[in-house]
TIROFI-806849 format. One line per field, with one value per residue (C-alpha): residue number from 0; residue in one letter; x, y, z. Coordinates in steps of 0.05 Angstrom, whole numbers. Each point is the difference from the previous one (the first is absolute). Layout:
residues N
n	(NUM|...)
res	(A|...)
c1	(X|...)
c2	(Y|...)
c3	(Z|...)
***
This chain:
residues 432
n	(0|1|2|3|4|5|6|7|8|9|10|11|12|13|14|15|16|17|18|19|20|21|22|23|24|25|26|27|28|29|30|31|32|33|34|35|36|37|38|39|40|41|42|43|44|45|46|47|48|49|50|51|52|53|54|55|56|57|58|59|60|61|62|63|64|65|66|67|68|69|70|71|72|73|74|75|76|77|78|79|80|81|82|83|84|85|86|87|88|89|90|91|92|93|94|95|96|97|98|99|100|101|102|103|104|105|106|107|108|109|110|111|112|113|114|115|116|117|118|119|120|121|122|123|124|125|126|127|128|129|130|131|132|133|134|135|136|137|138|139|140|141|142|143|144|145|146|147|148|149|150|151|152|153|154|155|156|157|158|159|160|161|162|163|164|165|166|167|168|169|170|171|172|173|174|175|176|177|178|179|180|181|182|183|184|185|186|187|188|189|190|191|192|193|194|195|196|197|198|199|200|201|202|203|204|205|206|207|208|209|210|211|212|213|214|215|216|217|218|219|220|221|222|223|224|225|226|227|228|229|230|231|232|233|234|235|236|237|238|239|240|241|242|243|244|245|246|247|248|249|250|251|252|253|254|255|256|257|258|259|260|261|262|263|264|265|266|267|268|269|270|271|272|273|274|275|276|277|278|279|280|281|282|283|284|285|286|287|288|289|290|291|292|293|294|295|296|297|298|299|300|301|302|303|304|305|306|307|308|309|310|311|312|313|314|315|316|317|318|319|320|321|322|323|324|325|326|327|328|329|330|331|332|333|334|335|336|337|338|339|340|341|342|343|344|345|346|347|348|349|350|351|352|353|354|355|356|357|358|359|360|361|362|363|364|365|366|367|368|369|370|371|372|373|374|375|376|377|378|379|380|381|382|383|384|385|386|387|388|389|390|391|392|393|394|395|396|397|398|399|400|401|402|403|404|405|406|407|408|409|410|411|412|413|414|415|416|417|418|419|420|421|422|423|424|425|426|427|428|429|430|431)
res	(M|N|K|I|E|Y|A|P|V|R|V|I|K|K|F|Q|E|K|R|L|R|E|T|I|A|Y|L|G|A|R|S|P|F|Y|R|R|L|F|R|E|S|D|V|N|P|R|A|I|K|R|L|E|D|L|K|E|I|P|F|T|T|K|E|D|L|Q|R|Y|N|D|D|F|L|C|V|P|R|E|K|I|I|D|Y|I|T|T|S|G|T|L|G|D|P|V|T|L|A|M|T|D|K|D|L|D|R|L|A|Y|N|E|K|L|S|F|L|C|T|G|T|R|P|G|D|V|V|Q|L|M|T|T|L|D|K|R|F|M|A|G|I|A|Y|F|L|G|L|R|S|L|G|A|G|V|I|R|V|G|N|G|I|P|E|L|Q|W|D|T|I|H|R|V|R|P|D|T|I|M|C|V|P|S|F|I|L|H|V|I|K|Y|A|E|E|H|G|I|D|Y|R|A|S|S|V|K|K|A|V|C|I|G|E|G|L|R|E|A|D|F|S|L|N|L|L|G|Q|R|I|K|E|K|W|D|I|A|L|Y|S|T|Y|A|S|T|E|M|A|T|T|F|A|E|C|A|S|G|K|G|G|H|H|H|P|E|L|I|I|H|E|I|V|D|E|N|G|R|V|L|P|P|G|D|V|G|E|L|V|V|T|P|I|G|V|E|G|M|P|L|L|R|F|K|T|G|D|L|V|S|M|H|V|E|P|C|S|C|G|R|T|S|A|R|V|S|P|V|V|G|R|V|N|H|M|I|K|F|K|G|T|T|L|Y|P|P|A|L|F|D|V|L|D|H|T|P|Y|V|E|N|Y|L|I|E|V|N|L|N|D|S|G|T|D|D|V|T|A|R|V|G|T|R|P|G|A|V|E|D|V|V|K|D|L|K|D|R|F|R|A|R|V|R|V|A|P|R|I|V|I|A|S|P|A|E|I|R|Q|L|N|F|P|D|A|S|R|K|P|V|K|F|I|D|K|R|P|G|K|S)
c1	(-332|39|-43|47|52|-52|-25|12|67|-33|-38|64|35|-57|-2|75|-1|-51|44|61|-33|-17|72|29|-47|19|75|-9|-35|40|69|58|42|-51|-22|72|8|-62|24|72|-19|-55|-52|-73|-31|-70|24|16|-65|16|51|37|10|45|59|-1|21|73|15|10|62|28|51|-57|-28|68|15|-69|-32|-39|-27|-40|-42|-71|-29|18|47|-51|-41|57|-14|56|71|33|63|16|45|58|4|18|37|-7|-68|-51|-55|-73|-56|-69|-65|-58|-33|64|-1|-72|21|57|-48|-47|59|22|-71|-7|67|-14|-68|38|42|-62|3|-69|-32|15|66|60|64|68|41|74|17|21|-50|55|62|-44|-24|-64|-16|-6|-53|-34|-9|-28|-49|-22|-13|-37|-44|-12|-20|56|39|71|60|55|61|50|59|51|3|-25|-10|-51|-33|-12|-22|-52|-23|-11|-36|-46|-3|2|-20|43|70|26|75|61|-1|73|-18|-48|61|30|-66|-1|73|-14|-60|42|55|-49|-47|-59|-49|-9|-39|-55|-4|-59|36|-28|22|57|-8|70|35|68|25|-25|-31|-11|36|-22|-48|-31|27|31|73|51|-18|-74|16|43|-55|-54|44|8|-68|-59|-35|-31|49|-22|47|-12|36|0|43|-7|-6|-57|-39|-35|8|-3|-21|-8|-65|-4|16|71|6|25|-18|-69|-7|-49|-26|-29|67|54|14|58|44|59|54|65|68|-20|-64|-46|-62|3|-58|-25|48|63|50|16|2|-64|-24|-57|-50|-34|-73|-33|63|-10|65|56|-30|47|-9|35|49|55|5|65|-31|1|-66|-52|-75|-50|-68|-38|-56|21|-33|-23|-47|38|11|50|73|51|73|54|56|54|55|49|12|21|51|31|20|71|47|50|52|-43|-64|-61|-27|-51|9|-57|39|59|-47|-29|67|14|-72|8|66|-17|59|-11|-30|-3|35|10|15|42|14|57|29|73|57|-14|-72|-34|-41|30|-45|14|-41|9|-25|-15|1|-32|41|15|15|42|76|14|-58|28|11|-67|-37|38|-19|-73|0|32|-50|-60|20|65|44|26|7|55|-18|13|-17|-23|-37|-76|-1|42|-45|-62|24|8|-69|-35|32|-33|-22|-32|-74|11|51|61|28|29|44|17|63|5|-1|-71|-30|-2)
c2	(-112|63|50|60|-37|-3|71|56|35|65|-37|-33|68|32|-59|4|74|-9|-53|45|56|-49|-25|70|19|-62|13|73|-22|-62|-3|37|-8|28|56|23|-10|42|55|2|-5|53|-49|14|-70|27|25|-71|-20|-30|-52|55|37|-56|32|55|-49|-23|-74|-49|-43|-64|45|37|-66|-20|66|17|-69|13|67|-37|-36|27|-42|-18|-59|-43|0|-33|-73|-19|27|-12|22|14|-49|51|-2|75|6|-18|-29|45|-19|10|-10|-26|6|-49|45|-2|-76|1|48|-46|-60|40|20|-72|-25|49|-21|-75|12|37|-63|-43|-30|-16|-25|-74|2|-27|42|-26|58|-11|65|13|25|17|44|63|-10|37|-39|-69|21|43|-60|-42|54|15|-73|-9|59|-26|-69|-38|-56|16|-46|37|-39|57|11|-50|-76|-28|-69|29|40|-63|-40|54|2|-75|1|61|10|76|32|62|13|67|11|35|-23|-23|-49|-35|-22|-31|-36|-26|-22|-39|-33|-21|-28|-40|-27|45|11|74|13|-47|34|39|67|41|71|39|69|29|52|33|-11|23|-48|47|47|72|-23|-50|-61|-52|13|-57|-22|-3|-37|-52|-14|-6|-45|-48|6|29|33|69|53|65|56|45|63|29|28|3|76|-2|-53|-11|-48|10|-69|-25|-26|-56|51|7|73|30|3|30|61|-3|72|-4|-21|41|63|-4|50|-10|53|16|11|72|-19|22|-42|-39|-19|-72|-43|36|-37|32|-12|-25|45|-26|25|-60|13|-22|-18|15|-17|30|32|29|58|5|-55|-11|-75|2|-44|21|-17|28|2|-25|33|-30|-47|-73|-57|-27|60|38|74|13|12|-56|2|-26|-48|34|28|9|37|73|-15|-56|40|-18|46|-48|20|58|-42|6|-69|-31|-70|-32|15|-41|-55|-4|-16|-57|-26|-8|-38|-74|-26|48|-36|60|66|60|72|43|75|35|70|-2|45|50|9|-37|-64|-69|-58|-74|-59|-63|-57|-73|-42|-65|-58|9|74|31|-7|72|19|67|23|-25|36|65|-4|-11|59|46|-22|15|58|25|-12|-63|-8|-39|-74|-49|-73|-39|-65|4|-22|60|48|-33|16|73|0|-27|28|-20|70|16|-8|4|-29|46|11|70|28|74|13|74|47|19|-51|-64)
c3	(-86|17|-39|4|-43|-56|7|-51|9|22|55|24|3|39|48|11|13|55|32|-9|39|56|1|3|56|39|-8|20|64|18|-31|35|-63|-49|46|2|-75|-15|46|-23|-74|6|-24|16|7|-13|-69|-23|-33|-68|-21|-38|66|27|-36|52|54|7|-11|58|-8|30|36|34|25|26|35|28|6|64|-26|-53|52|3|56|72|4|35|-65|-39|-15|-47|-10|-67|-36|-72|-38|-3|-76|-3|66|74|16|35|49|-16|50|-17|38|-2|-52|-42|1|-24|-56|-18|-4|-45|-45|-9|-9|-58|-28|3|-33|-55|-12|-6|70|27|65|8|-37|38|0|23|29|-16|37|71|52|50|-1|7|-71|-19|-64|31|51|-53|-46|56|23|-72|-17|66|-16|-70|26|-33|33|22|11|37|-22|0|-47|-24|12|-67|32|49|-55|-41|60|13|-72|1|67|-8|-76|-5|-66|11|26|23|-2|-29|-74|-2|56|-48|-40|63|14|-71|4|64|-33|-60|44|42|-53|18|-57|15|-64|26|68|26|-10|-56|18|33|30|1|43|6|-71|-68|-50|-58|-47|-11|-55|50|-36|46|15|0|70|-18|-64|35|50|-54|-44|58|34|-38|59|1|25|34|21|60|21|70|56|75|0|-51|40|-67|-58|-75|-27|-71|-27|-52|-55|27|-19|65|74|13|44|58|2|70|29|-32|-41|-48|-37|-48|6|-37|33|14|34|-56|-11|-65|-46|-8|-40|21|43|67|74|33|56|43|51|34|19|64|40|75|35|-43|-63|-53|-48|-67|17|-52|-12|-39|-54|-73|-35|-47|5|-52|3|-59|23|9|-39|68|6|53|-14|55|-18|-7|21|-48|18|42|-46|57|65|4|55|-41|-61|-21|-37|-31|-52|-24|-4|44|20|46|28|-41|-64|28|24|-69|-32|50|-3|-75|5|-3|41|59|60|47|14|45|-22|46|-6|37|-1|-23|21|-55|24|-57|0|-8|-19|13|-25|42|-44|13|-64|-23|-30|-74|1|-55|4|20|44|21|-71|-23|57|-12|-74|18|48|-52|-52|44|46|-33|61|35|75|35|-3|57|-11|61|14|-3|73|20|-38|29|70|-20|-34|62|63|66|18|-68|-15|-75|-49|-5|-70|11|55|1|41|-18|61|19|-48|41)
***
């Protein structure tokens, strides 16, 4: 058991402040980027002693990582074991380098997260995620499960036929995948006479897509999975830069914070730290990273933090489902939108098979939004009108609607170079 997650809040804070001072000292001694930042911003590293003192330090951004990538490296290159890149969700991917110690930390993080989801030694987990393409998460899951003592089946993403062949051969109790892929796995089973409800699988640990609404109830994707296949569903939230996972427990009330691995803040658009419960941008300071540690990194994700004790007994904070991304805010016909609001309309339209939202900047300098939609047989007579009415009813404005075949949309959703399903493409300058 990870005792710090069950400790009184004051003990967690004191523990994190000690680790913060160690992190600041390490950066001041080893990081070219942060030594320069402290000097140019007139920050005295020795004066940063409490969590509240973090506000004296400027934020680190994705642009900083892109412009000064090598300056974040704190060890000689011969100590680097693994090179990874971010997924590029908020711009061009950046390279991060991990030492042997960092890989051990990553394994510990995922061990804690799998334990949070109820995974135990001896369980068998089928990984429906890639371990290649410079992807951190795939190797993290493998290392964490190995450390936990669980069995691992490295199938990789896609290929429902291979997924079912593996389930029949090895009988895993848990699958780990992007949740929308579960629907593809179910569809393949239905089309090929596979009794998936009688399979060995009892649980799915999900990545990359949300399963819950702000009140922690299952969203439409989660509901569709549960209606078809009554397995336990667990959401996780992470990013490459964080090198840390927030994983749900059986209570399903948000992703649990691992206090020994990361410090979190929620800030408003002016950079002011917000109280628990308020929605703002998540800012993180990973703890114990050796190769390329980050300080006050702005994730771009809009979330809130819940600090009341969980029914599982943990007293550490819990992160809410992601509301949207700061960089993906859309100003459309006088209305401020985030892509999840548009997804929600299409997810709740029964004849919509799949879709892609595109945002462009028009000649007048304002945002244009296009919804490319693949429909199922039996759609309403005037699909475009019906969809526009649905958008206006839910978000007050209607994007341009383009109807395409589900196969065409599927190719856009799953491009060869992507490690995650693509439902949103931002073509505005500086936003790609």
